[in-house]
N, C-alpha and C positions, 0 to 999 in steps of 0.2 A: 339415603346412600344416596341421590345422583349429583346432593352438590358434595360429597366427600369424592366420587366418585371424578365430576367435575374436576378436580380441589387434584387429585390424583393428575390425572391429562393435565389441569394451564401450570403446572409447577413440574411437568418432565417433558414439555415440548415446546423446543427454539423458539426463549424473545425476541419479537423485535427491537432493537434500539436509534430513538436519534440521534446523529450526531453537535457535538457539542463544536459549532462550524470558530468559536476562538478558541479557544482550547488545540485542537487537531491541528496538525504540521507532518507535513511529508517532506524530506530538507534530505536533501545528495550534496556530496563531497569530491571530488575529479584533479588532478592531479594535475598542471598546466606552465609549463614551466619550472617542474620542480618546486613553487610549496602546491597547498592546495588552494581550490576554490570551493565556497558554498557557494550556494543555490539551495529557495527553498522553490514547491508550487502552493499559491495562496489559492487558489483554484484544487479546488480538494471536495471528491462524496465518497463516503460511503454506504456502501448499502449495508446488515448489521446486524443478523439473528441469530446467538446462542444462546445454548443451556449445557453447562459442565456434564448433565442428564444426557442431556441427547446432541452427544456433536456429528450425532447422521443426521443430521436436520441442521443443525447449525450454520451458514457461512459468514463471511464475510469483502466484499468484493465490492469493487474501487476504480477512479474511471476520477482520471486528471486531466485537466486543463489544458495542454504540452501553447495554451499560448500561455497560462500564468509563469512565467520563472519567470524567475527572478536570480539574477546575482549579483543584485547593487553595482550593474555596470547594461546600462541601454545600452552599446555596441552592440554586447560579447552578448543580449538575453537575441538580441535582430540575430543578432550572428545563429545566433541553437535553433532557431525561428525555421531561421529557412532548410531545403533540400536537404541540404548537406550535411546536415542532422536532422532536424526533427519532423522536420517537411509538413511543420503543421497544418499551411497549407489541404494539402493532402491527405495526416493525421491524425488529427486533433485533439485524440483521445492518446492517452496511456493510462492500460484496464488491465483493475489483475480477478481472476471471476472463480472463489473459492473450486477446489473440487473434493475439497476434502480438512477434516481439521481432525487430528494424532493429538490426544495428551503425552503428555515425557509425565513431565509429574506434575500436583500442586495448584501450579503459579504456573507450568514452562509446558506450548502447546506451540507443535507442526502445521505448519496451513502453507497447505496445495493446492495447488493455484495456478492456473495456464494466467503467466504474464506478455500481454501486445504491447508491440514497440513499433511502433512506427514500421505498421504491417505483419508485423516477426509477430509469429507465436512462445511462446516456446515454456514447457513445463519444467516450477520455479516449488521448491520448497524453502517459505518463510521461517522461522523460528520464532516465534513472540512469546512474551511475559507477556499475561492475561490477568486481571481482577479484577472482583465484581467485592460494589462493596458497596449493600443497597441495592439501589433503584440505578447505580453507574457503571460501567463497562471501562477498561484503561485495558490499551491495546497499547504493548509497544517490542518497535523491530530492532534489530538493527542487522542489513543484509548486503552484501556486494552483492553485482548482475560485473558482465562482462560491455559494455556497452558495440562490440565487434557482430558481440551473437545476434543484435536484433540492429547492427546496418549503422551502426548513430557516428556518426562521423569514419574516419579512415586506418588504417599502423600510423600513429609514429610517432616514432621523440618527445616529440613536442608535449604530444596531451599522453592521458595513465588511459588505459587499459576498461580500467576497474571501476568502475562507479560504488560510490559508498552512499550505501543508505540507509535514514530513520525513518521511524514512522510513530508518529502519540497520536496518541484517538483518545474520543475521552464519549461516549454518548449517552446516554438517557435512554429507561424507558418513559 
């Protein structure tokens, strides 16, 4: 009987996943002078515990080292790290702390959390596609944020205020 109850407890509690660093990517793009600039962060850390039967105890937290921004242009990367944009010296990380995960349908969820960029925290809802295959968990998300909401740069006609983000995460138990 104890073994059966232990199995039920194990099966219904959220389970920790270890990030596959090579398969996990966070990219974003933004219009600059009318053309999209593709960017990515190379230093991204996820803390994920998930069980579709126990969403209350499930979470997806992310920390991004802003200094790892890569636009394929070293001069632009240096500019983005300065006070005007990300201010890496004062705000070295972008942090997403999930507060709730809601199931929409079989593999579709809403991740509700607090996103902190450059010292500004706002509640955000991110639609995610989540699939689990054995010991592997995949999370994919496409969403937009307004960079001005987080005081990243100033309003101007050259640089769009809309940032399009894409997340691809792979974790293993």
